[in-house]
N, C-alpha and C positions, 0 to 999 in steps of 0.2 A: 338464152337469149332474153334481153330485156326490150320491152316496147315501151315509148314514150308518147303520150298524146297530149298536146297542148290545147287549151281552150281559153275564153275569156276576152279575146282581142276584139277591137271594134273600133268605131269614130268616137272621139271625144273632144271637147272644147279645151283649150289651153286653160290649164289651172286645175282641170278636172282629175278625176281619179279612175284607175281600173284596177281590177284583180285577175290575174292571170293564173291559171291552173295547169298543172302537169300531173296526169295520172301515169302511174308506172305499173306494168305488168309483166309477168313472165317470171325468170329465174330470180329468186330473193337472194339477198346478201346486204353486205355493207357498202354504201354508195355514197360519195360525195354528189350532192346534186347542183347544178348551176344553171343559170340563165345567161344566154348570149343574145345579141341582136345584130341584125345587118341591114342597113339601109342600101338603096339601090347606088351602085357605083363605089361603095366603102367595103372594107374588110369587116368579117365577123368580129364583134368586139365582146370582151367580158362585161357582165353588167353585175351578176351576184352569184355567191355560191355559198353552201352550207355544209359542215361536216356531217357525217353519218349520224353521230350521237347529238348533234345540233348544238355543240358547246361552242362553235365559232362560226361567224358569218363575216363575210369580205363584201365589199362594194366597190364598184369603180367609182373614181373620184366625181364624175359627171353625174351619178344618181345618188351619192351618199346623202343622207338625211331626207331624200324624198321617196326611196324605194325601201321595202322591208321583205326579205326573203324568210319563209316559214316553211315547216313540214308538219304534215298529219301523218304520224306513222301508222295510225290504225287503218287508213284508208291508201296508204302507199301514194300520196300525193304532196307535191310541192307547190307552194304558192308565192307569187310576187306580187305584193300590193304596192301599185304605183300611184303616188299622190303628186300634186303641183306639177302636173304633166306640162311639158313644152314641145313645141314643134319638132325640135331637136331630137325628141324621143321617138318620132316615127320611124319605124323599122318592123322588119319581120322579127319577132321574139322566139328563140328557140330554147326548149329545155335540153339538158345533156347530163349525163350521169358516168360516173367511173368508179370501178372498185377502189376502195380506200376506207380504212377503218378510222384514220385519224386525220388525213390531209385533205386539202382543199386546193384546187388550181385554177389559175386564171388563164392559162394557155389553152386555147381550144384542142390542140394536138393532144392533150392528156386525156380527153374524153372519148369514151369507146362507144357509147350510145346516144343518139340524137332523136328529138321528135321532129314532126314535120313543119314545125313553127306555125305561129299565128300572128296575123297582122295587127298591128297597132298604128293607128292614125291619128295625130293630134293637130287640129285645126287652130289657125291663129285668129 
């Protein structure tokens, strides 16, 4: 079993930046790591993902150019650097993982493990 714990959320003014962290523990393996977010009344949507070897990253169109996903393999942590934040980015952000050596997924149903979420609120 894999446990994922997100941190780094908070309140920030529009145009500001936040960095989210997702610490993984438990069974080791080759995992694609991803970030999803969910605002009240909306479905959980894909934000970003990175393959196990870090060779490929994918982003939702809504965050492309503003968000960057990175991985620290030594500490089993994935980050989401969020710049130029907008009020529309307000949501609970979730870290997710799935066993995959080469692939990444944008479909939430493909992910086996989820964190508890961290709240990001962007004021206008």
